[in-house]
C-alpha positions as a LaTeX table, in Angstrom:
\begin{tabular}{lrrr}
\hline
Residue & $x$ (\AA) & $y$ (\AA) & $z$ (\AA) \\
\hline
Unk1 & 19.25 & 51.14 & 39.73 \\
Unk2 & 17.24 & 54.21 & 40.62 \\
Unk3 & 17.95 & 56.63 & 37.84 \\
Unk4 & 17.48 & 60.21 & 36.74 \\
Unk5 & 17.03 & 60.26 & 32.98 \\
Unk6 & 17.63 & 63.30 & 30.80 \\
Unk7 & 16.71 & 63.41 & 27.13 \\
Unk8 & 19.59 & 62.87 & 24.76 \\
Unk9 & 19.33 & 66.14 & 22.84 \\
Unk10 & 18.92 & 68.22 & 26.01 \\
Unk11 & 21.89 & 66.58 & 27.65 \\
Unk12 & 24.05 & 66.82 & 24.53 \\
Unk13 & 23.34 & 70.53 & 24.31 \\
Unk14 & 24.06 & 70.99 & 28.02 \\
Unk15 & 27.37 & 69.18 & 27.77 \\
Unk16 & 28.81 & 70.56 & 24.57 \\
Unk17 & 27.62 & 71.65 & 21.14 \\
Unk18 & 30.51 & 69.61 & 19.71 \\
Unk19 & 28.87 & 66.44 & 20.93 \\
Unk20 & 25.53 & 67.16 & 19.30 \\
Unk21 & 27.04 & 65.99 & 16.03 \\
Unk22 & 25.80 & 62.70 & 14.66 \\
Unk23 & 29.14 & 60.87 & 14.70 \\
Unk24 & 32.17 & 61.01 & 16.98 \\
Unk25 & 35.55 & 59.81 & 15.73 \\
Unk26 & 37.22 & 56.99 & 17.64 \\
Unk27 & 40.62 & 57.85 & 16.20 \\
Unk28 & 41.11 & 54.50 & 14.45 \\
Unk29 & 39.12 & 55.28 & 11.31 \\
Unk30 & 35.83 & 54.29 & 12.93 \\
Unk31 & 32.97 & 56.40 & 14.26 \\
Unk32 & 30.23 & 55.99 & 16.82 \\
Unk33 & 26.89 & 57.40 & 15.72 \\
Unk34 & 25.56 & 58.80 & 19.00 \\
Unk35 & 21.85 & 58.23 & 19.58 \\
Unk36 & 21.32 & 59.34 & 23.17 \\
Unk37 & 22.90 & 60.64 & 26.36 \\
Unk38 & 21.42 & 59.48 & 29.65 \\
Unk39 & 22.40 & 60.23 & 33.25 \\
Unk40 & 21.58 & 57.64 & 35.89 \\
Unk41 & 22.00 & 58.06 & 39.64 \\
Unk42 & 22.15 & 54.98 & 41.84 \\
Unk43 & 20.97 & 54.65 & 45.42 \\
Unk44 & 24.34 & 55.84 & 46.75 \\
Unk45 & 24.36 & 59.00 & 44.65 \\
Unk46 & 26.88 & 57.77 & 42.08 \\
Unk47 & 26.14 & 59.48 & 38.78 \\
Unk48 & 26.91 & 57.76 & 35.47 \\
Unk49 & 26.66 & 59.27 & 32.02 \\
Unk50 & 25.63 & 56.70 & 29.40 \\
Unk51 & 26.61 & 57.49 & 25.82 \\
Unk52 & 24.50 & 55.24 & 23.59 \\
Unk53 & 25.16 & 54.78 & 19.91 \\
Unk54 & 25.89 & 52.56 & 16.93 \\
Unk55 & 29.39 & 52.01 & 15.49 \\
Unk56 & 29.79 & 52.46 & 11.72 \\
Unk57 & 31.70 & 49.16 & 11.66 \\
Unk58 & 30.94 & 45.63 & 12.83 \\
Unk59 & 33.13 & 45.08 & 15.91 \\
Unk60 & 32.32 & 41.38 & 16.33 \\
Unk61 & 30.56 & 39.53 & 13.50 \\
Unk62 & 30.03 & 36.25 & 15.35 \\
Unk63 & 28.27 & 37.26 & 18.54 \\
Unk64 & 29.17 & 38.54 & 22.01 \\
Unk65 & 32.68 & 39.12 & 23.30 \\
Unk66 & 33.80 & 40.44 & 26.69 \\
Unk67 & 32.91 & 44.10 & 27.07 \\
Unk68 & 36.45 & 44.80 & 28.32 \\
Unk69 & 37.71 & 44.23 & 24.78 \\
Unk70 & 36.48 & 47.66 & 23.73 \\
Unk71 & 37.76 & 49.99 & 26.44 \\
Unk72 & 40.73 & 50.97 & 24.28 \\
Unk73 & 38.49 & 51.45 & 21.23 \\
Unk74 & 36.00 & 53.75 & 22.94 \\
Unk75 & 38.42 & 55.59 & 25.23 \\
Unk76 & 38.92 & 58.44 & 22.70 \\
Unk77 & 35.17 & 59.15 & 22.85 \\
Unk78 & 35.30 & 59.45 & 26.63 \\
Unk79 & 38.34 & 61.70 & 26.30 \\
Unk80 & 36.42 & 63.87 & 23.82 \\
Unk81 & 33.80 & 64.42 & 26.51 \\
Unk82 & 36.50 & 65.41 & 28.98 \\
Unk83 & 38.30 & 67.74 & 26.56 \\
Unk84 & 35.18 & 69.55 & 25.33 \\
Unk85 & 32.83 & 69.44 & 28.29 \\
Unk86 & 34.77 & 69.23 & 31.54 \\
Unk87 & 32.96 & 72.16 & 33.17 \\
Unk88 & 29.55 & 70.65 & 32.40 \\
Unk89 & 30.57 & 67.17 & 33.52 \\
Unk90 & 31.92 & 68.63 & 36.74 \\
Unk91 & 28.76 & 70.66 & 37.37 \\
Unk92 & 26.64 & 67.55 & 36.71 \\
Unk93 & 28.87 & 65.67 & 39.20 \\
Unk94 & 29.48 & 62.81 & 36.76 \\
Unk95 & 31.47 & 59.99 & 38.38 \\
Unk96 & 31.53 & 57.45 & 35.54 \\
Unk97 & 31.01 & 57.32 & 31.78 \\
Unk98 & 29.64 & 54.23 & 30.04 \\
Unk99 & 29.87 & 53.95 & 26.27 \\
Unk100 & 27.29 & 51.50 & 24.96 \\
Unk101 & 27.60 & 50.51 & 21.31 \\
Unk102 & 24.78 & 48.48 & 19.74 \\
Unk103 & 25.25 & 46.53 & 16.51 \\
Unk104 & 23.93 & 43.59 & 14.48 \\
Unk105 & 26.38 & 40.72 & 13.83 \\
Unk106 & 26.94 & 39.97 & 10.15 \\
Unk107 & 26.54 & 36.26 & 10.90 \\
Unk108 & 23.21 & 35.35 & 12.48 \\
Unk109 & 22.17 & 31.73 & 12.86 \\
Unk110 & 18.84 & 32.65 & 14.46 \\
Unk111 & 15.60 & 33.21 & 12.58 \\
Unk112 & 15.20 & 36.43 & 14.54 \\
Unk113 & 17.18 & 39.64 & 14.22 \\
Unk114 & 19.90 & 39.45 & 16.84 \\
Unk115 & 21.48 & 42.59 & 18.23 \\
Unk116 & 24.59 & 42.78 & 20.37 \\
Unk117 & 26.17 & 45.54 & 22.38 \\
Unk118 & 29.47 & 46.42 & 23.98 \\
Unk119 & 29.76 & 48.47 & 27.15 \\
Unk120 & 32.97 & 50.19 & 28.18 \\
Unk121 & 33.14 & 51.74 & 31.67 \\
Unk122 & 35.36 & 54.71 & 32.52 \\
Unk123 & 35.91 & 56.58 & 35.76 \\
Unk124 & 36.08 & 60.36 & 35.48 \\
Unk125 & 39.30 & 61.34 & 37.24 \\
Unk126 & 40.46 & 64.66 & 38.66 \\
Unk127 & 43.32 & 65.17 & 36.16 \\
Unk128 & 40.84 & 65.45 & 34.33 \\
Unk129 & 40.72 & 62.24 & 32.35 \\
Unk130 & 39.11 & 58.86 & 31.74 \\
Unk131 & 40.33 & 55.72 & 33.50 \\
Unk132 & 39.13 & 52.44 & 31.97 \\
Unk133 & 37.59 & 50.02 & 34.47 \\
Unk134 & 37.69 & 46.42 & 33.22 \\
Unk135 & 34.38 & 44.91 & 34.27 \\
Unk136 & 35.71 & 41.38 & 33.96 \\
Unk137 & 37.57 & 41.66 & 37.28 \\
Unk138 & 34.77 & 43.47 & 39.11 \\
Unk139 & 33.88 & 47.15 & 39.17 \\
Unk140 & 35.62 & 47.75 & 42.51 \\
Unk141 & 38.33 & 45.10 & 42.26 \\
Unk142 & 40.64 & 46.75 & 39.76 \\
Unk143 & 43.43 & 47.46 & 42.24 \\
Unk144 & 43.62 & 44.54 & 44.70 \\
Unk145 & 45.91 & 44.66 & 47.73 \\
Unk146 & 48.68 & 42.36 & 46.48 \\
Unk147 & 50.89 & 40.39 & 48.91 \\
Unk148 & 53.93 & 41.58 & 46.92 \\
Unk149 & 53.13 & 45.17 & 47.89 \\
Unk150 & 52.96 & 46.33 & 44.26 \\
Unk151 & 50.17 & 48.82 & 43.56 \\
Unk152 & 48.79 & 47.82 & 40.15 \\
Unk153 & 45.52 & 49.02 & 38.64 \\
Unk154 & 43.77 & 47.13 & 35.85 \\
Unk155 & 43.57 & 49.17 & 32.65 \\
Unk156 & 42.69 & 46.92 & 29.70 \\
Unk157 & 41.66 & 43.30 & 29.15 \\
Unk158 & 42.05 & 42.26 & 25.52 \\
Unk159 & 42.54 & 39.33 & 23.19 \\
Unk160 & 45.05 & 39.67 & 20.38 \\
Unk161 & 47.01 & 40.54 & 18.38 \\
Unk162 & 48.75 & 37.28 & 19.38 \\
Unk163 & 46.32 & 34.43 & 18.64 \\
Unk164 & 44.76 & 32.69 & 21.67 \\
Unk165 & 46.35 & 35.13 & 24.12 \\
Unk166 & 44.58 & 37.14 & 26.79 \\
Unk167 & 46.44 & 40.36 & 27.55 \\
Unk168 & 45.79 & 42.15 & 30.83 \\
Unk169 & 47.42 & 45.58 & 31.12 \\
Unk170 & 48.04 & 47.37 & 34.44 \\
Unk171 & 49.34 & 50.78 & 35.43 \\
Unk172 & 51.71 & 51.21 & 38.37 \\
Unk173 & 52.06 & 54.04 & 40.86 \\
Unk174 & 55.83 & 53.48 & 40.88 \\
Unk175 & 58.20 & 53.59 & 37.88 \\
Unk176 & 59.00 & 50.10 & 36.60 \\
Unk177 & 62.74 & 50.68 & 36.98 \\
Unk178 & 62.29 & 51.28 & 40.72 \\
Unk179 & 60.66 & 47.87 & 41.32 \\
Unk180 & 62.87 & 44.80 & 41.59 \\
Unk181 & 62.09 & 42.31 & 38.85 \\
Unk182 & 61.41 & 39.41 & 41.22 \\
Unk183 & 58.87 & 41.56 & 43.10 \\
Unk184 & 57.23 & 42.56 & 39.83 \\
Unk185 & 57.12 & 38.91 & 38.80 \\
Unk186 & 55.46 & 38.04 & 42.11 \\
Unk187 & 52.84 & 40.71 & 41.43 \\
Unk188 & 52.18 & 39.19 & 38.00 \\
Unk189 & 51.73 & 35.76 & 39.57 \\
Unk190 & 49.29 & 37.21 & 42.10 \\
Unk191 & 47.28 & 38.91 & 39.34 \\
Unk192 & 47.28 & 35.65 & 37.39 \\
Unk193 & 45.48 & 34.12 & 40.39 \\
Unk194 & 43.30 & 37.04 & 41.47 \\
Unk195 & 42.27 & 38.53 & 38.11 \\
Unk196 & 43.06 & 36.28 & 35.15 \\
Unk197 & 41.18 & 33.35 & 36.68 \\
Unk198 & 38.04 & 35.52 & 36.97 \\
Unk199 & 38.18 & 36.52 & 33.30 \\
Unk200 & 38.96 & 32.99 & 32.11 \\
Unk201 & 36.09 & 31.60 & 34.15 \\
Unk202 & 33.74 & 34.14 & 32.57 \\
Unk203 & 34.96 & 33.15 & 29.12 \\
Unk204 & 34.24 & 29.51 & 29.85 \\
Unk205 & 30.64 & 30.38 & 30.75 \\
Unk206 & 29.72 & 32.97 & 28.14 \\
Unk207 & 32.29 & 33.07 & 25.34 \\
Unk208 & 33.05 & 29.53 & 24.31 \\
Unk209 & 34.16 & 30.72 & 20.86 \\
Unk210 & 37.24 & 32.33 & 22.45 \\
Unk211 & 40.15 & 29.91 & 22.85 \\
Unk212 & 42.85 & 31.08 & 25.26 \\
Unk213 & 46.21 & 29.34 & 25.59 \\
Unk214 & 48.32 & 32.04 & 27.28 \\
Unk215 & 47.83 & 35.02 & 29.57 \\
Unk216 & 50.08 & 38.08 & 29.37 \\
Unk217 & 50.23 & 40.23 & 32.50 \\
Unk218 & 51.63 & 43.55 & 31.28 \\
Unk219 & 52.72 & 46.44 & 33.48 \\
Unk220 & 52.72 & 49.76 & 31.62 \\
Unk221 & 54.36 & 53.06 & 32.46 \\
Unk222 & 54.02 & 56.22 & 30.49 \\
Unk223 & 53.82 & 57.52 & 27.93 \\
Unk224 & 57.07 & 59.48 & 28.31 \\
Unk225 & 57.68 & 62.95 & 26.89 \\
Unk226 & 58.66 & 61.25 & 23.62 \\
Unk227 & 55.36 & 59.39 & 23.52 \\
Unk228 & 56.91 & 56.01 & 24.36 \\
Unk229 & 55.21 & 53.71 & 26.85 \\
Unk230 & 57.50 & 51.38 & 28.79 \\
Unk231 & 56.11 & 47.93 & 29.51 \\
Unk232 & 57.11 & 44.73 & 31.28 \\
Unk233 & 55.26 & 41.52 & 30.41 \\
Unk234 & 55.02 & 38.11 & 32.10 \\
Unk235 & 53.49 & 35.11 & 30.31 \\
Unk236 & 51.48 & 32.27 & 31.84 \\
Unk237 & 49.90 & 29.18 & 30.37 \\
Unk238 & 46.19 & 28.37 & 30.57 \\
Unk239 & 44.69 & 25.00 & 31.45 \\
Unk240 & 40.99 & 24.25 & 31.93 \\
Unk241 & 40.18 & 27.98 & 31.83 \\
Unk242 & 42.59 & 28.75 & 34.68 \\
Unk243 & 45.83 & 30.72 & 34.70 \\
Unk244 & 48.83 & 28.50 & 35.50 \\
Unk245 & 50.67 & 30.54 & 38.11 \\
Unk246 & 53.09 & 27.79 & 39.06 \\
Unk247 & 52.00 & 27.94 & 42.70 \\
Unk248 & 50.33 & 25.12 & 44.58 \\
Unk249 & 46.54 & 25.20 & 45.08 \\
Unk250 & 47.09 & 25.75 & 48.81 \\
Unk251 & 49.24 & 28.86 & 48.26 \\
Unk252 & 46.89 & 30.15 & 45.56 \\
Unk253 & 43.92 & 29.79 & 47.93 \\
Unk254 & 45.89 & 31.55 & 50.66 \\
Unk255 & 46.52 & 34.53 & 48.33 \\
Unk256 & 42.83 & 34.69 & 47.43 \\
Unk257 & 41.82 & 34.46 & 51.08 \\
Unk258 & 44.30 & 37.07 & 52.26 \\
Unk259 & 43.22 & 39.55 & 49.62 \\
Unk260 & 39.52 & 38.93 & 50.28 \\
Unk261 & 40.02 & 39.46 & 54.01 \\
Unk262 & 41.89 & 42.74 & 53.51 \\
Unk263 & 39.31 & 44.02 & 51.03 \\
Unk264 & 36.52 & 43.21 & 53.51 \\
Unk265 & 38.37 & 45.04 & 56.27 \\
Unk266 & 38.63 & 48.15 & 54.11 \\
Unk267 & 34.90 & 48.28 & 53.34 \\
\hline
\end{tabular}
């Protein structure tokens, strides 16, 4: 990546005096001690603000976990940037925000000091706001063209609080009540094939300590004026690090092929 780097203190001052503080609250009792702010510009002119820091808690004592786990945790920090520094972010033409949190696991079986990090990626939207982009399904694959016709955008990929369950949360551009349940179920099946399999495959390669027995595809709407978020969840089993959609391999491959063809046509 060809990048333009700005010193942390200079960028913090340019964005907002509020962000020059040593720690930023994450809203859950934890803080991120910010060490640096860096802007990088890729070859296509996409500008990303990296917020680098250390959490005052140990997020994962036993080693690496999927970076998508921490989008919900670090989202308040991204929102703080939006709330306090929108004019500066807009003038800097920031497209994405990446929160990178470095830490040392409390359990280290190596003779060397091992450090880990989490990265959470957010798109800066026009509302203005921060939209989490789960990296586990691909940076530009968060809203695949589903055969069911449902427009669903990946929001969070998380394990827990139910043991051995992978929860994948999506937002819809249509109220849940306006979508027939069988169509919504078809969309969940398609996402089981198109997205869950990608995340489970990654787990099998890099995160063997995570055992997954079920996948929850959750569609979320809201929050409403009363602060309530409506959700609809569909559960699937997992076998050999693959989501059991209930469809035959031939139909599953056809869904993958159809979606890949349509995505290629759009590019």
